[in-house]
DRENVEXVEX-753520 format. One record per residue (C-alpha): x, z, y. Coordinates in steps of 0.05 Angstrom, whole numbers, padded with zeros to 5 digits, always signed. Layout:
<recs>
XZY/...
</recs>
This chain:
<recs>
+00613-01250+00373/+00667-01279+00328/+00730-01255+00368/+00775-01309+00337/+00741-01365+00378/+00764-01332+00441/+00840-01324+00424/+00893-01355+00378/+00957-01334+00344/+00997-01358+00405/+00964-01310+00449/+00986-01249+00407/+01049-01215+00400/+01073-01158+00359/+01131-01112+00373/+01136-01127+00449/+01188-01087+00482/+01160-01073+00554/+01157-01006+00588/+01101-01009+00648/+01031-01030+00653/+01046-01083+00703/+01099-01117+00657/+01045-01116+00597/+00997-01152+00642/+01041-01203+00671/+01069-01216+00602/+01000-01227+00573/+00979-01271+00637/+01037-01316+00622/+01017-01325+00557/+00944-01344+00575/+00976-01393+00625/+01024-01425+00577/+00959-01441+00533/+00927-01474+00590/+00873-01418+00597/+00891-01408+00674/+00890-01447+00734/+00940-01402+00770/+00977-01345+00732/+00995-01310+00800/+00922-01308+00824/+00894-01286+00758/+00950-01228+00755/+00930-01203+00823/+00857-01205+00807/+00871-01163+00745/+00909-01109+00789/+00853-01105+00836/+00809-01085+00776/+00859-01034+00753/+00861-01002+00822/+00785-00988+00815/+00784-00946+00749/+00825-00935+00686/+00828-00987+00635/+00863-00943+00582/+00815-00917+00526/+00837-00871+00473/+00876-00872+00405/+00931-00916+00440/+00882-00972+00465/+00877-01006+00535/+00832-01063+00553/+00853-01091+00618/+00810-01150+00645/+00795-01194+00702/+00738-01236+00727/+00770-01289+00767/+00768-01361+00795/+00834-01377+00769/+00809-01375+00694/+00787-01437+00664/+00752-01413+00603/+00740-01342+00574/+00800-01315+00528/+00840-01251+00511/+00915-01241+00495/+00938-01184+00452/+01006-01147+00456/+01029-01092+00403/+01082-01051+00436/+01142-01027+00407/+01145-00964+00444/+01075-00936+00471/+01069-00930+00548/+01053-00860+00566/+01032-00867+00636/+00974-00920+00633/+00912-00889+00669/+00861-00876+00612/+00794-00848+00608/+00820-00795+00560/+00880-00749+00581/+00950-00761+00543/+00928-00832+00516/+00996-00868+00497/+00978-00940+00500/+01005-00984+00443/+00956-01037+00431/+00934-01081+00493/+00877-01132+00499/+00874-01171+00566/+00810-01204+00579/+00809-01262+00621/+00737-01284+00643/+00718-01339+00694/+00679-01312+00753/+00614-01347+00735/+00612-01316+00671/+00621-01238+00698/+00553-01219+00677/+00548-01252+00608/+00613-01264+00568/+00654-01205+00607/+00597-01155+00583/+00588-01181+00519/+00665-01188+00501/+00681-01117+00529/+00621-01087+00492/+00640-01120+00426/+00711-01098+00432/+00692-01029+00448/+00646-01024+00391/+00697-01042+00339/+00753-01007+00367/+00708-00940+00360/+00717-00942+00289/+00783-00916+00264/+00786-00962+00207/+00785-01023+00251/+00837-00994+00298/+00880-00972+00241/+00877-01040+00208/+00903-01077+00273/+00956-01023+00290/+00990-01032+00222/+00994-01104+00228/+01065-01136+00224/+01058-01203+00253/+01018-01236+00305/+00982-01280+00245/+00964-01216+00208/+00929-01188+00271/+00896-01252+00290/+00870-01252+00218/+00843-01182+00221/+00803-01190+00285/+00743-01208+00251/+00754-01174+00179/+00693-01138+00161/+00656-01155+00226/+00591-01167+00184/+00602-01099+00150/+00626-01061+00214/+00561-01022+00221/+00577-00998+00150/+00632-00952+00175/+00574-00906+00198/+00515-00894+00156/+00463-00943+00183/+00404-00932+00133/+00370-00880+00180/+00318-00896+00234/+00295-00851+00289/+00235-00865+00340/+00237-00826+00405/+00196-00818+00466/+00226-00801+00532/+00184-00772+00592/+00189-00736+00655/+00143-00710+00705/+00156-00769+00754/+00168-00817+00703/+00220-00854+00742/+00299-00838+00730/+00298-00782+00681/+00251-00819+00633/+00295-00890+00635/+00362-00853+00635/+00351-00815+00573/+00323-00870+00539/+00385-00911+00551/+00431-00851+00528/+00393-00842+00464/+00400-00918+00447/+00474-00920+00461/+00489-00862+00421/+00446-00886+00363/+00495-00948+00363/+00557-00910+00364/+00530-00864+00310/+00505-00923+00264/+00433-00899+00270/+00371-00942+00294/+00337-00917+00349/+00273-00946+00376/+00255-00910+00444/+00185-00910+00478/+00185-00894+00548/+00125-00860+00578/+00138-00865+00650/+00102-00887+00718/+00089-00952+00689/+00051-00924+00628/+00071-00932+00558/+00130-00982+00552/+00163-01010+00489/+00106-00976+00448/+00129-00958+00374/+00105-01007+00326/+00073-00992+00258/+00132-01020+00222/+00178-00976+00261/+00135-00912+00252/+00131-00927+00176/+00205-00943+00172/+00228-00879+00212/+00259-00818+00184/+00242-00770+00246/+00217-00772+00317/+00252-00746+00383/+00208-00720+00437/+00258-00719+00503/+00200-00701+00546/+00177-00651+00597/+00107-00673+00597/+00052-00673+00542/+00073-00742+00499/+00017-00791+00501/-00017-00808+00429/+00024-00752+00395/-00019-00764+00335/+00012-00821+00315/+00082-00783+00298/+00044-00733+00258/+00075-00759+00194/+00147-00744+00214/+00193-00690+00220/+00195-00674+00299/+00251-00651+00346/+00231-00635+00415/+00271-00627+00471/+00280-00637+00547/+00284-00703+00577/+00354-00681+00606/+00384-00668+00539/+00404-00738+00518/+00438-00745+00589/+00483-00687+00566/+00496-00699+00496/+00453-00755+00467/+00494-00756+00400/+00479-00682+00389/+00404-00695+00399/+00402-00749+00348/+00442-00707+00297/+00389-00651+00306/+00334-00701+00294/+00368-00718+00227/+00377-00648+00203/+00305-00635+00218/+00287-00695+00171/+00329-00659+00117/+00292-00595+00124/+00218-00624+00127/+00198-00688+00094/+00156-00744+00125/+00087-00752+00097/+00051-00825+00085/+00043-00867+00149/-00032-00879+00155/-00049-00913+00222/-00120-00917+00217/-00140-00852+00172/-00092-00793+00190/-00109-00735+00233/-00075-00703+00288/-00024-00654+00252/+00023-00641+00311/+00078-00582+00305/+00055-00514+00334/+00086-00509+00408/+00094-00445+00437/+00052-00418+00486/+00105-00420+00544/+00120-00491+00525/+00045-00512+00524/+00036-00480+00592/+00098-00514+00621/+00076-00585+00596/+00003-00575+00620/+00033-00563+00695/+00083-00615+00688/+00028-00670+00658/-00019-00650+00720/+00028-00655+00771/+00054-00727+00741/-00010-00751+00746/-00026-00733+00820/+00043-00756+00847/+00018-00831+00849/-00048-00804+00884/-00006-00763+00935/+00042-00818+00952/-00008-00876+00960/-00058-00827+00999/-00004-00799+01044/+00024-00871+01061/-00044-00895+01075/-00054-00832+01121/+00014-00845+01155/-00006-00915+01166/-00069-00900+01203/-00030-00850+01246/+00023-00900+01264/-00025-00954+01276/-00061-00911+01325/+00000-00882+01359/+00033-00952+01365/-00029-00992+01392/-00063-00935+01433/-00119-00937+01385/-00137-00865+01383/-00211-00873+01402/-00217-00925+01342/-00182-00870+01297/-00237-00821+01319/-00297-00870+01314/-00337-00864+01251/-00344-00921+01208/-00288-00962+01249/-00240-00997+01207/-00188-00949+01222/-00231-00888+01212/-00245-00915+01141/-00173-00924+01127/-00162-00854+01154/-00220-00828+01108/-00193-00866+01043/-00125-00831+01048/-00158-00764+01069/-00202-00765+01010/-00146-00785+00961/-00111-00725+00981/-00171-00674+00992/-00222-00698+00946/-00185-00730+00887/-00119-00690+00885/-00142-00625+00855/-00194-00650+00805/-00144-00695+00772/-00091-00643+00771/-00142-00597+00733/-00167-00653+00688/-00100-00674+00666/-00071-00602+00656/-00130-00595+00613/-00116-00661+00575/-00044-00641+00561/-00072-00575+00526/-00134-00605+00488/-00131-00682+00492/-00182-00725+00516/-00245-00677+00501/-00218-00633+00559/-00220-00690+00614/-00291-00685+00635/-00291-00602+00639/-00221-00606+00670/-00251-00653+00728/-00312-00604+00730/-00260-00548+00739/-00224-00581+00795/-00286-00598+00834/-00307-00529+00825/-00243-00508+00854/-00251-00552+00915/-00324-00526+00924/-00308-00453+00930/-00244-00470+00972/-00195-00435+00921/-00144-00495+00935/-00082-00509+00889/-00085-00443+00853/-00160-00454+00835/-00146-00525+00808/-00088-00499+00771/-00130-00441+00737/-00187-00489+00725/-00140-00537+00685/-00117-00481+00640/-00190-00450+00637/-00220-00519+00611/-00158-00538+00568/-00159-00474+00526/-00231-00466+00526/-00242-00540+00497/-00182-00524+00445/-00221-00466+00420/-00286-00506+00421/-00254-00562+00382/-00225-00512+00329/-00292-00474+00323/-00339-00540+00325/-00298-00597+00294/-00333-00666+00297/-00349-00677+00223/-00400-00712+00185/-00459-00747+00213/-00458-00707+00275/-00383-00728+00294/-00402-00776+00348/-00459-00726+00376/-00406-00672+00378/-00347-00713+00410/-00393-00750+00463/-00444-00698+00480/-00426-00631+00458/-00358-00626+00482/-00367-00654+00555/-00429-00628+00572/-00417-00555+00543/-00345-00555+00563/-00363-00577+00637/-00419-00531+00638/-00385-00466+00613/-00320-00478+00657/-00365-00496+00720/-00400-00436+00715/-00338-00389+00702/-00300-00423+00760/-00363-00422+00812/-00391-00348+00798/-00335-00308+00760/-00259-00325+00764/-00260-00376+00819/-00276-00326+00877/-00220-00274+00863/-00175-00336+00865/-00201-00362+00926/-00184-00294+00959/-00114-00298+00929/-00110-00362+00961/-00126-00338+01025/-00076-00282+01026/-00023-00332+01006/-00046-00377+01064/-00044-00315+01115/+00024-00298+01086/+00051-00365+01099/+00018-00367+01172/+00054-00306+01185/+00125-00322+01166/+00174-00322+01221/+00244-00304+01234/+00291-00288+01174/+00227-00290+01126/+00219-00364+01145/+00291-00375+01139/+00295-00350+01070/+00238-00382+01050/+00263-00452+01073/+00333-00434+01039/+00301-00425+00972/+00256-00484+00977/+00321-00525+00991/+00357-00494+00932/+00298-00508+00885/+00290-00578+00904/+00366-00600+00893/+00379-00552+00838/+00355-00601+00783/+00335-00662+00825/+00264-00680+00801/+00271-00633+00742/+00222-00567+00732/+00256-00527+00784/+00245-00585+00828/+00176-00598+00807/+00161-00513+00818/+00184-00523+00890/+00136-00589+00897/+00073-00547+00868/+00087-00488+00917/+00090-00535+00978/+00032-00579+00960/-00011-00517+00946/+00010-00491+01014/-00015-00555+01044/-00078-00554+01006/-00087-00488+01037/-00074-00513+01110/-00003-00489+01114/+00046-00553+01128/+00112-00521+01141/+00135-00514+01070/+00127-00589+01052/+00158-00611+01119/+00220-00570+01092/+00210-00599+01022/+00202-00675+01049/+00268-00662+01090/+00310-00632+01039/+00297-00685+00991/+00339-00734+01032/+00405-00685+01028/+00431-00704+00961/+00419-00773+00967/+00452-00779+01039/+00510-00734+01011/+00523-00773+00952/+00528-00838+00992/+00569-00814+01049/+00616-00784+01001/+00629-00843+00962/+00635-00889+01022/+00676-00850+01065/+00722-00821+01016/+00723-00877+00963/+00790-00861+00931/+00767-00796+00898/+00710-00826+00863/+00705-00872+00804/+00676-00943+00810/+00611-00934+00781/+00601-00874+00825/+00615-00914+00885/+00568-00966+00865/+00509-00915+00856/+00527-00886+00919/+00517-00953+00959/+00441-00954+00939/+00428-00877+00934/+00412-00868+01006/+00351-00914+01004/+00324-00872+00951/+00331-00813+00996/+00297-00847+01055/+00233-00854+01006/+00240-00782+00986/+00270-00790+00914/+00322-00740+00892/+00338-00775+00824/+00396-00822+00851/+00448-00764+00854/+00432-00751+00777/+00492-00786+00753/+00539-00742+00793/+00504-00683+00768/+00509-00700+00699/+00583-00716+00703/+00604-00656+00736/+00544-00604+00745/+00586-00541+00758/+00616-00568+00825/+00558-00616+00841/+00501-00569+00836/+00528-00518+00884/+00549-00567+00930/+00486-00598+00939/+00446-00533+00937/+00484-00500+00996/+00472-00559+01041/+00398-00564+01019/+00388-00489+01033/+00414-00502+01107/+00366-00558+01114/+00303-00524+01091/+00323-00462+01133/+00332-00500+01197/+00261-00535+01184/+00222-00470+01164/+00254-00430+01224/+00234-00486+01272/+00158-00489+01247/+00152-00558+01243/+00093-00580+01195/+00074-00639+01153/+00007-00655+01122/+00023-00725+01099/+00054-00720+01030/+00095-00776+01004/+00110-00812+01066/+00186-00809+01058/+00222-00827+01126/+00157-00847+01159/+00143-00771+01157/+00179-00775+01227/+00119-00802+01257/+00067-00752+01232/+00101-00687+01241/+00071-00632+01276/+00086-00562+01312/+00131-00594+01369/+00119-00656+01411/+00140-00719+01360/+00211-00735+01390/+00229-00660+01386/+00200-00646+01313/+00235-00714+01290/+00300-00693+01312/+00296-00627+01283/+00273-00655+01218/+00316-00716+01206/+00374-00674+01242/+00364-00617+01194/+00371-00665+01137/+00436-00699+01163/+00468-00629+01176/+00450-00609+01104/+00475-00675+01082/+00544-00672+01117/+00552-00594+01087/+00544-00622+01018/+00584-00689+01024/+00645-00644+01054/+00633-00596+00991/+00632-00654+00943/+00696-00682+00968/+00728-00614+00965/+00707-00601+00900/+00731-00668+00876/+00794-00663+00904/+00806-00594+00872/+00782-00629+00808/+00831-00682+00808/+00890-00638+00832/+00877-00594+00771/+00876-00654+00721/+00941-00673+00752/+00971-00610+00744/+00953-00605+00672/+00981-00675+00661/
</recs>
C-alpha cells in the first residue's frame, strides 16, 4: 500500500503545540474537513471519540493512531501531527508512552472491513521498525515527512532478515480452537520477525493448507506445535525439527520461531526427496510418545462420540416429545434403528477406533489393523476403555518392534507390508488381549466401576470438584482431555455420573466469560467484549475453547477464577448422583439425564453450571478490577 495516496502535505503538520488528546484529534479533524475529506467535522470527531472510549489507540515509542469509521467520511484518508511537546497521558497499550507522533485515520463506514484493516495493518507494520519511526520523527517539515512516508517501502522487510523460511504444523486433540489460533500466532510473529512462515493446520477438517514441495524444499526448519501425532511426518525428515505444544505459540510465538531458527543452526537440513526419502523422524521420548498416542486416539473418537451422542439424544427426544416409546422399543422400527445407529457408534465403534489410532500414532499405518483387532478384543472381554487403551499401546509397540526386526525390503517388501504386518500383528495382539493381558485389565475395570458405584457423600463431592478443576484448567488441553478420558472410560464401564459432571462443567467457563464482559463492560477491552458475545453459544455446545483468549492474556487470575466455579459445579452434580449416558449432546443433555425425574435432574444439572458460572464471573471481575487498580497505582 502506498501511503502517500491517502494523504497530502496539507494534511500533515510538524511542531504542533497542543496539550491534550482531544485537542490533537480535533485539530487533525479540521484539517481533514478543510481538504474536503469529510461531510461533517463534528460528526466524525464524535465517532473518533466513541472509538477512543473502547480501547487505547496509543501504541509505543511515542506513537498513536486514533481512527474513526464514520458516515461523515467522504473518502479514506489520514492526517498526521508531529507534536512540539509529547502528551504523557494518552491511553496506550504500553505504559508511560509519551505520544509525539499522531496519525488520525478517517475511513468511510462502508470500507470498515477493507481499507480500515489494510491501512491500520500497513501503518502498524512500518511503525514497528525503529528505523522507519526515527526517520519520521526526525522530519523538520510537513513536506519532508510526506516524502518520508513511502521511502524504503519496497525494502521495508529488509530491516529484519527475510531470507529464512520456516514450515510449521499445528494440531490439537480436538482440532478446533488451539489449532487455528496457534497457526495465526505463528504467521503474525513471522511477519514481525521478517521470517516467512507457512503453517499447515491438521485439525477437525483434516489437513488444511498442506505444504507444497516448493515450500518444503525451501524451508530451513520445521515447527511441530502439536499435542497429537503429526500426520505424514516423513515429509519433514530432511529438516531440523523443533517440537513444542500447540499452546506455546499462543504464549510467545516469536520465541518458538527463534528456537526453530536456532535448531537450524545446530543441525543442517538434508536434500529434499519427495518420492524416495525414508522416514527419519527425530527420536521422541517415551513419555511424549505415550502422551501423543493417547491424545491422537481421543481426537479420532471425538467425532464418533459427538455424532453418536446427538443421534441417540435425538431418538430419546422424539420418543418423549411424541409419546413414541413403544416405537422406540420395537425392533427394526425406524426409531429403533436410529437408536441402534447412535448406540453402536458409541458402544461398538468407539473403543476399536481409540485403540487403532493410538497404535497408528506409535507405528503409523501398519498398526491400524492390529489396533482395530485390539479394540474389538477389548470389547469382547468387557475390559472397557482401559482395555482399549492398553490394546492401543500393545498394538503400537508390537508393530514398531516388528517393523524394526522385519523391515519391508527387496522383492518381498509388498508381501511384508500388506500381509505379514496386518495378519501377524492382528493375530498376536488379539491372542494377547483375549487370553493373557485382557482379563486382568477387565478385572481392574470392574474394580473401578465398583468404586465409582459406591462413591457417596464427601468422596463424590471431592471427585466432582477434581473433575471440575481439570476441565477448566487448560480449556481443552491435556489436563482437560485427561478428565474427558476418565469420564468416557467410566461411561463405557456403565457409570454415568462422572460424565454428567463433566458435561455441566464445560459450560461454566463460557457462561462466566460472557456474563463478565456483558455486565461489567468497562473493565474489559473491546476484543474481549466481542469474544464474550459469542462464547456462551460455544458453551451450550460443550466447547470450552471460547475462553482461551482470556486465559492466555491473564492466566494467573483467569485460571483460578474458572477452576473455583467449575469445582463447585462438579461437586454439586456428583453429589446429586445425576447421570448422563449420551456424550457430546451439549445443552440437549437436559433431556436425557438419569438419576432423578427429568425436570429435577435438569434443574440440578443446569443450575449447577449457572452457579459455578456466577462464582467464576464474580472472581473474574474482582481480579480484573484489582489488576486495573494495580496498574493505575504503578502509573
